[in-house]
C-alpha positions in Angstrom: -2.3 12.4 20.5 -4.5 10.6 17.9 -6.4 7.5 19.1 -6.5 6.1 15.6 -5.4 2.4 15.4 -4.5 -0.1 12.7 -4.0 -3.8 12.5 -0.8 -5.5 13.4 -1.6 -9.0 12.5 -4.9 -9.7 14.2 -4.3 -7.1 16.9 -5.1 -3.4 16.9 -2.2 -1.0 17.7 -1.8 2.8 17.5 -0.8 3.8 14.0 2.4 5.4 15.2 3.6 2.1 16.7 3.0 -0.2 13.7 6.1 0.6 11.7 8.3 -0.1 14.7 6.6 -3.4 15.4 6.9 -4.5 11.8 10.6 -3.4 11.9 11.2 -5.7 14.9 9.7 -8.6 13.0 12.0 -8.2 10.0 15.1 -7.5 12.1 14.4 -10.8 13.7 13.8 -12.8 10.5 16.3 -11.2 8.1 19.0 -13.8 8.4 16.7 -16.7 7.7 14.2 -14.9 5.4 15.0 -16.9 2.2 15.1 -20.3 4.0 11.7 -19.7 5.6 10.3 -18.5 2.3 11.3 -21.8 0.7 9.7 -23.7 3.5 6.5 -21.7 3.6 5.9 -21.7 -0.1 7.4 -25.1 -0.9 9.8 -23.3 -3.2 7.2 -21.8 -5.4 8.0 -18.1 -4.4 10.9 -18.2 -6.8 8.5 -19.0 -9.7 6.1 -16.4 -8.6 8.8 -13.7 -8.4 9.9 -14.6 -12.0 6.3 -14.1 -13.2 6.1 -10.8 -11.4 9.3 -9.6 -13.1 8.0 -10.6 -16.5 4.8 -8.6 -15.9 6.8 -5.4 -15.4 7.5 -5.5 -19.1 10.8 -3.6 -18.5 13.6 -3.7 -21.0 17.2 -2.5 -21.5 17.9 1.0 -20.2 14.8 1.2 -17.9 14.7 2.4 -14.3 13.0 0.2 -11.8 12.4 0.3 -8.0 12.3 -3.0 -6.2 10.3 -1.7 -3.2 10.3 -3.7 0.1 12.9 -5.7 -1.9 14.4 -7.4 1.1 17.0 -10.0 0.1 17.1 -8.8 -3.5 15.5 -11.7 -5.4 13.7 -9.4 -7.8 16.5 -6.9 -8.0 18.9 -9.6 -9.3 16.4 -10.6 -12.0 15.6 -6.9 -13.0 19.3 -6.0 -13.0 20.0 -8.5 -15.7 17.1 -7.3 -17.8 17.7 -3.5 -17.7 21.4 -3.9 -18.3 24.3 -1.5 -17.9 22.3 1.5 -19.2 19.4 0.8 -16.8 19.0 1.2 -13.1 17.5 -0.8 -10.2 17.0 0.7 -6.8 16.5 -1.9 -4.0 14.4 -0.1 -1.4 13.4 -1.3 2.0 12.3 0.4 5.2 14.2 -2.2 7.3 18.0 -1.8 7.6 18.5 -5.4 8.5 16.7 -6.7 5.4 18.5 -4.1 3.2 21.9 -5.2 4.5 21.2 -8.9 3.9 20.0 -8.0 0.4 23.2 -6.0 -0.3 25.4 -8.8 0.9 23.6 -11.4 -1.2 23.8 -9.3 -4.3 27.5 -8.7 -3.8 28.0 -12.5 -3.5 26.2 -12.9 -6.8 28.2 -10.2 -8.5 25.0 -8.1 -9.1 26.0 -4.5 -8.3 26.9 -2.4 -11.3 23.5 -1.0 -12.0 22.0 -1.5 -8.5 21.8 1.0 -5.7 20.2 0.9 -2.3 17.7 3.1 -0.5 16.3 2.8 3.0 12.9 4.5 2.8 9.3 4.3 3.8 6.9 3.2 1.0 4.4 5.9 2.2 6.9 8.7 1.5 9.4 7.8 -1.1 12.2 10.4 -1.5 12.5 10.2 -5.3 11.8 12.6 -8.2 8.4 12.7 -9.8 7.9 10.7 -13.1 11.3 8.8 -12.6 10.7 5.0 -12.8 9.5 2.9 -15.7 8.3 0.2 -13.2 8.0 -0.5 -9.5 7.8 -3.9 -8.0 6.8 -4.8 -4.4 6.8 -8.5 -3.5 5.3 -9.7 -0.3 5.6 -6.3 1.3 2.5 -4.3 0.7 0.6 -6.1 3.5 3.1 -4.7 6.0 2.5 -1.1 5.1 0.5 0.9 7.6 -1.2 3.3 5.2 -1.5 1.4 1.9 -3.4 4.2 0.2 -0.5 6.6 1.0 2.0 4.1 -0.3 0.1 3.6 -3.6 -0.1 7.4 -4.0 3.7 7.7 -3.3 4.5 5.0 -5.9 2.2 6.6 -8.5 3.9 10.0 -8.1 7.4 8.6 -8.9 6.3 6.4 -11.8 6.7 7.8 -15.3 3.4 8.3 -17.3 2.8 4.8 -18.7 4.9 3.2 -16.0 3.7 0.1 -14.3 3.3 -1.0 -10.7 3.4 -4.8 -10.0 2.4 -6.0 -6.6 3.0 -9.7 -5.7 1.4 -10.6 -2.4 -0.2 -13.3 -0.4 -4.0 -13.2 -1.0 -7.1 -15.3 -0.5 -7.9 -18.6 -2.3 -11.2 -18.5 -4.1 -12.0 -22.2 -3.7 -13.4 -22.7 -0.1 -11.9 -26.1 0.3 -8.5 -24.9 -0.8 -8.8 -21.9 1.5 -9.5 -24.2 4.5 -6.5 -26.4 3.6 -4.2 -23.4 3.0 -5.2 -21.8 6.4 -4.4 -25.1 8.1 -1.0 -25.2 6.4 -0.2 -21.6 7.1 -1.0 -22.2 10.8 2.0 -24.5 10.9 4.4 -21.7 9.9 4.9 -20.2 13.5 6.0 -23.7 14.7 8.3 -24.1 11.8 9.7 -20.7 12.4 10.4 -21.6 16.0 12.3 -24.7 15.0 14.3 -23.1 12.2 14.9 -19.6 13.7 13.9 -19.8 17.3 11.3 -17.1 16.6 7.6 -18.1 16.7 6.0 -14.7 17.3 7.4 -13.1 14.1 5.9 -15.9 11.9 2.6 -15.7 13.8 2.5 -12.0 12.7 3.2 -13.0 9.1 0.3 -15.5 9.2 -2.0 -13.0 10.8 -1.0 -10.2 8.4 -2.1 -12.3 5.4 -5.5 -12.9 7.0 -6.2 -9.2 7.3 -4.8 -8.2 3.9 -7.4 -6.9 1.5 -8.9 -9.5 -0.8 -8.2 -9.3 -4.5 -11.1 -7.2 -5.6 -10.7 -4.8 -2.7 -7.0 -4.2 -3.5 -7.9 -3.6 -7.1 -10.3 -0.9 -6.0 -7.6 0.7 -4.0 -5.4 0.8 -7.1 -8.2 2.5 -9.0 -8.9 5.0 -6.1 -5.2 5.9 -6.0 -5.4 6.9 -9.7 -3.9 3.9 -11.5 -5.4 2.7 -14.8 -5.6 -0.7 -16.6 -5.8 -2.2 -13.1 -5.9 -6.0 -13.1 -5.1 -8.9 -10.8 -3.9 -12.4 -11.7 -4.4 -15.3 -9.2 -1.6 -17.8 -8.6 -2.5 -21.1 -7.0 -6.2 -20.2 -7.0 -5.5 -17.0 -5.1 -3.1 -18.1 -2.4 -0.9 -15.4 -4.0 -2.1 -12.7 -6.5 -0.3 -10.3 -8.7 -1.9 -6.9 -9.1 -0.9 -4.5 -11.8 -1.7 -0.9 -12.7 -0.3 1.9 -14.8 0.2 5.6 -14.5 -2.0 7.5 -16.9 -0.4 9.6 -19.6 -1.1 13.3 -18.9 -3.3 13.8 -21.9 -5.2 10.5 -21.7 -8.7 10.0 -20.4 -9.6 7.3 -17.9 
């Protein structure tokens, strides 16, 4: 048995155990996920998600995967853009999150061009060169092997297709970073009051702290084979949007 470990928040756990531990977190928080997102982001996550959707540059008839799509916020927005001729696949490794997302989309009447897939980002069961864009919002930091996930996403993107990753990151201003860390340290207590679950939100805070900084994540995009890799800080880097494209076969880097 391998002794290789990875981080689960600030702890080190065997690689084989991380996915199960992350699953327990999201099984626990699924029912209150949107409420806590509003509290933790002071409502700004909705604006950030709209910006991420716009950065996909998708249009009518396109195929999009909303990976780690959870409660379907991006899926609903993307569904309206791609229209009846397009396709959006809401994908999540966690059945509880996927179920909540499906119910919320049903309530909104967003279903005609949407399908659902429970799958691991590291091994996506989709055809090569299929999607015009892939989004993943606030989910990449929970993936055990980010390099494997980036490679899996690249495989299923069409040449010229775009990956858009919206994720908590690291403020560039030291004073803001200190203030933000103090604010985020309140989240577990808020989670306890709202949901009765402190530990899951402690994991979420810790997972942000160990997530790669903006420049490092951009390097991971490049190493995975993406081109035109960029990142855009929101709120001075509290959140960042990373983008990269799949190269056309006959193009040179």
